C-alpha positions, 0 to 999 in steps of 0.5 A: 289607844283610846285619847281621853276627852274633856267634855263640858256640860253647862247652863242654866237648864236642868239636866247637866248631872243627869246627862253626865250620869248618863254618859257614866252609865254608858261607860259602864256598859263598856266595863270602863271604870267611873268615879264622880265627884260632886261639888256644891251640892251640900247634902240636903236630904241625902236622898239623891246621894243614897240613889246614886250610891246604889250604883256602887261599886261599878261607879263610885261617887264622892261628896266632901261637903258636910253642911246641909245647905247650898254653899252660897247659902251658908254663913261665912264661917260655914263656907270657910269650913266647906272651903276646906271640905271642897279643898279635900275633894279637889286634892282627891280629884287631883290624885284620880286625874294624875294616876289614872284611877279610872277611865271616866271621871265626872266632876259634877258642878266643878264650874261652880267652884269658878263662880264662887271664886273657890278656885281660879280657871288656872287651877282647874286648867292645871288639873286637866292637863295632868290627866292621863291621856286615855282618861275621859273627864266631864265638867258640869256647872252653870256658867262656862268661861270661854278662857277654858274653851281651849282646853276642852274637846266637847261643850254641851250647853243645856238651856231652859227654853220653856216651862208650863206652869199651868199642869 
């Protein structure tokens, strides 16, 4: 029986979501089921979500936020409303994790919920501890807290090394 893992992809560099999607697509090639829940992405332009939705029904992708802007740029009232939407996304993630609804669950930008003080590390740890044994979980975000380290199997840091602005 496959022992599921918890992997983290974090860092300031670009490519965290892309790396997680690549892992999800690889899982699809092995006839595994994949669910991605995206947090703190807002709905700007919807273009990227439209592209991702082309992967359905093989990979199911969810966003619970409604605003057109990034969370940190919203007014306090808009942030309060989005916190409720994010809570719905978290509750859905808890259901998926505890029921084993998929083989791989990608929680895209969930680490940002810690940075934005939307959830505490204890809540994320509790979610991870409730996962069924065979499920693989991938967490992404810019910052990874060392207090989470005992609960994950693999940590990948994506760093921004150089930008060539002359092209």
